[in-house]
VEXDREN-2710 file (C-alpha; in Angstrom, 1 decimal):
% VEXDREN-2710
k/r/px/py/pz
1/MET/7.6/-57.0/-42.1
2/SER/5.7/-56.5/-39.1
3/ASN/7.8/-56.8/-35.8
4/THR/4.9/-56.7/-33.3
5/HIS/4.0/-59.9/-30.7
6/ILE/1.4/-60.7/-28.6
7/ILE/2.8/-61.5/-25.0
8/GLY/0.3/-63.9/-22.6
9/ILE/1.3/-63.5/-18.9
10/PHE/0.7/-66.4/-16.5
11/ASP/0.9/-66.6/-12.7
12/SER/1.9/-70.5/-12.4
13/LYS/3.3/-73.2/-14.1
14/SER/0.1/-75.1/-14.3
15/ASP/-1.8/-72.2/-16.1
16/LEU/1.2/-71.7/-18.8
17/LEU/0.7/-75.4/-19.5
18/ALA/-2.9/-74.9/-20.2
19/GLY/-2.1/-71.7/-22.1
20/ILE/0.3/-74.1/-24.6
21/GLU/-2.3/-76.5/-24.8
22/GLY/-5.1/-74.3/-25.8
23/ALA/-2.9/-72.5/-27.9
24/GLN/-2.1/-75.5/-29.8
25/SER/-5.6/-76.9/-29.8
26/LYS/-6.5/-73.9/-32.1
27/ASN/-3.3/-74.2/-33.8
28/PHE/-1.9/-70.7/-33.1
29/THR/2.2/-71.1/-33.4
30/ILE/3.9/-70.3/-30.2
31/ASP/7.4/-68.1/-30.8
32/GLU/9.2/-68.5/-27.9
33/ILE/8.2/-69.3/-23.8
34/TYR/10.0/-67.5/-21.1
35/THR/10.0/-68.8/-17.4
36/PRO/11.8/-67.9/-14.5
37/TYR/12.7/-71.5/-13.9
38/PRO/13.4/-74.4/-16.3
39/VAL/9.9/-76.0/-17.0
40/MET/10.4/-79.4/-19.1
41/GLU/6.9/-79.8/-19.6
42/ALA/6.6/-76.9/-21.6
43/ILE/9.7/-77.4/-23.7
44/ASP/8.1/-81.0/-24.4
45/ALA/4.7/-79.3/-25.2
46/LEU/6.2/-77.7/-27.9
47/LYS/7.3/-80.6/-29.6
48/ARG/10.8/-78.6/-30.9
49/LYS/13.5/-81.2/-30.8
50/SER/17.2/-80.2/-31.1
51/ARG/20.1/-81.8/-33.0
52/PHE/22.5/-80.5/-30.7
53/THR/23.2/-84.2/-29.0
54/THR/24.0/-85.1/-32.6
55/ALA/26.6/-82.2/-33.2
56/ALA/28.0/-82.9/-29.5
57/PHE/28.4/-86.8/-30.6
58/ILE/29.8/-85.8/-33.9
59/TYR/32.6/-83.2/-32.4
60/GLY/33.6/-86.0/-29.8
61/ALA/34.0/-88.7/-32.3
62/ALA/36.1/-86.2/-34.6
63/ALA/38.0/-84.9/-31.5
64/VAL/38.9/-88.8/-30.3
65/VAL/40.3/-89.8/-33.9
66/GLY/42.1/-86.3/-34.1
67/VAL/43.6/-86.9/-30.9
68/LEU/44.7/-90.4/-31.0
69/SER/45.7/-89.5/-34.7
70/PHE/48.3/-86.6/-33.4
71/LEU/49.3/-88.9/-30.5
72/TYR/50.3/-91.5/-32.8
73/TRP/51.7/-89.5/-35.2
74/THR/53.8/-87.9/-32.5
75/SER/54.8/-91.0/-30.5
76/VAL/55.1/-93.4/-33.5
77/ILE/56.1/-91.8/-36.4
78/ASP/57.8/-88.2/-36.2
79/TRP/59.5/-88.9/-32.9
80/PRO/59.7/-92.3/-31.5
81/ILE/61.6/-92.4/-28.4
82/ASN/62.8/-95.8/-26.9
83/TYR/63.0/-95.5/-23.3
84/GLY/62.7/-98.7/-21.1
85/GLY/62.0/-101.1/-23.3
86/LYS/58.4/-99.6/-23.8
87/PRO/56.9/-100.1/-27.3
88/THR/56.4/-96.9/-28.9
89/ASN/52.8/-97.2/-29.9
90/ALA/51.8/-98.3/-26.1
91/PHE/47.8/-97.4/-26.4
92/PRO/47.0/-97.2/-22.7
93/SER/49.2/-94.3/-22.6
94/PHE/47.1/-92.4/-24.9
95/ILE/43.6/-93.0/-23.1
96/ILE/43.6/-90.6/-20.5
97/ILE/44.7/-87.3/-22.8
98/THR/42.4/-88.6/-25.1
99/LEU/39.4/-88.7/-22.8
100/VAL/40.5/-85.1/-21.2
101/LEU/41.1/-83.5/-24.9
102/THR/37.8/-85.1/-26.2
103/ILE/35.7/-83.3/-23.4
104/LEU/37.5/-80.2/-23.7
105/THR/36.7/-80.0/-27.7
106/ILE/33.0/-80.7/-27.0
107/THR/32.8/-78.4/-24.6
108/ILE/34.5/-75.0/-26.4
109/LEU/32.7/-76.6/-30.0
110/SER/29.5/-77.1/-28.2
111/LEU/29.9/-73.7/-26.8
112/PHE/30.5/-72.0/-30.4
113/THR/27.6/-74.1/-31.8
114/PHE/25.0/-73.1/-29.2
115/SER/26.3/-69.6/-29.5
116/ILE/25.9/-69.0/-33.4
117/ARG/22.5/-70.7/-33.5
118/ALA/21.3/-68.8/-30.7
119/ARG/22.5/-65.5/-32.2
120/ILE/24.4/-64.6/-29.1
121/TYR/27.4/-62.5/-29.7
122/PRO/29.5/-59.8/-27.8
123/GLY/27.6/-56.6/-27.6
124/LYS/24.4/-57.6/-28.7
125/LYS/21.5/-56.2/-27.3
126/TYR/19.2/-58.5/-25.4
127/ILE/15.4/-58.3/-25.8
128/LEU/13.2/-59.4/-23.2
129/PRO/9.5/-59.1/-23.9
130/ASP/8.5/-58.7/-20.2
131/GLU/10.6/-58.2/-17.4
132/ARG/8.6/-60.0/-15.2
133/ALA/9.5/-63.4/-16.4
134/THR/12.8/-63.0/-14.7
135/ASP/11.0/-62.9/-11.2
136/ASP/7.5/-64.7/-11.0
137/LYS/5.5/-64.7/-14.4
138/PHE/5.7/-66.8/-16.9
139/VAL/5.3/-65.8/-20.8
140/ILE/4.3/-67.3/-24.0
141/LEU/5.1/-65.1/-27.1
142/PHE/3.6/-65.2/-30.0
143/ASN/4.7/-62.9/-33.4
144/LYS/1.5/-61.7/-34.9
145/ALA/2.2/-61.8/-38.7
146/THR/2.8/-66.2/-38.5
147/ALA/0.5/-66.8/-34.9
148/GLY/-2.2/-67.8/-37.3
149/GLY/-4.7/-65.6/-35.6
150/GLY/-5.5/-62.7/-34.8
151/PHE/-5.1/-60.5/-31.2
152/GLU/-8.7/-61.2/-30.4
153/ALA/-8.6/-64.9/-31.0
154/ILE/-5.3/-65.4/-29.1
155/SER/-6.4/-63.1/-26.4
156/LYS/-9.6/-65.2/-25.8
157/THR/-7.6/-68.8/-25.8
158/LEU/-5.1/-67.4/-23.5
159/LYS/-7.8/-65.8/-20.7
160/ALA/-9.5/-69.0/-21.1
161/SER/-6.5/-70.9/-19.8
162/GLY/-5.7/-69.0/-17.0
163/ALA/-3.6/-66.0/-18.3
164/SER/-3.5/-62.7/-16.3
165/GLU/-3.0/-60.4/-18.9
166/VAL/-2.8/-60.6/-22.7
167/TYR/-1.2/-57.6/-24.9
168/GLU/0.5/-56.6/-27.7
169/LYS/4.0/-55.0/-28.1
170/GLU/6.6/-53.8/-30.6
171/LEU/9.7/-55.7/-30.2
END
């Protein structure tokens, strides 16, 4: 399978958004976007929805149940200590530690989920299609095999939308 990509370079955010709109109007499949700063309009224009918040909610719910179960087991069942007449199942004393451990659990599991989903691991060589995306350029990346159009059609559409440069590159 070919690993050739078509790369469109834009000078401004407005040109990038016009390029995305033009590519979508011609039914070209955008593989990725690289910007020097977050452009929420571009993310919204791609219409990609993340299930990351659902995963974080599930992690949080599991953490609350797990922490409260552990605290109840240790304080009430396994080693009940009666000090000062305080009941062994004093739920208010569990609240703070449950909150802190829930936040810790969500953070750690979300980090692992993101790393697995993004295929990030120690020692992985990062491939940046165009280094100018980290400075001042906006980049749209199309996989040539799955873009839905050839280089000429995509290049013509992106140039009409304000692309300063369009080229092919093997990644």
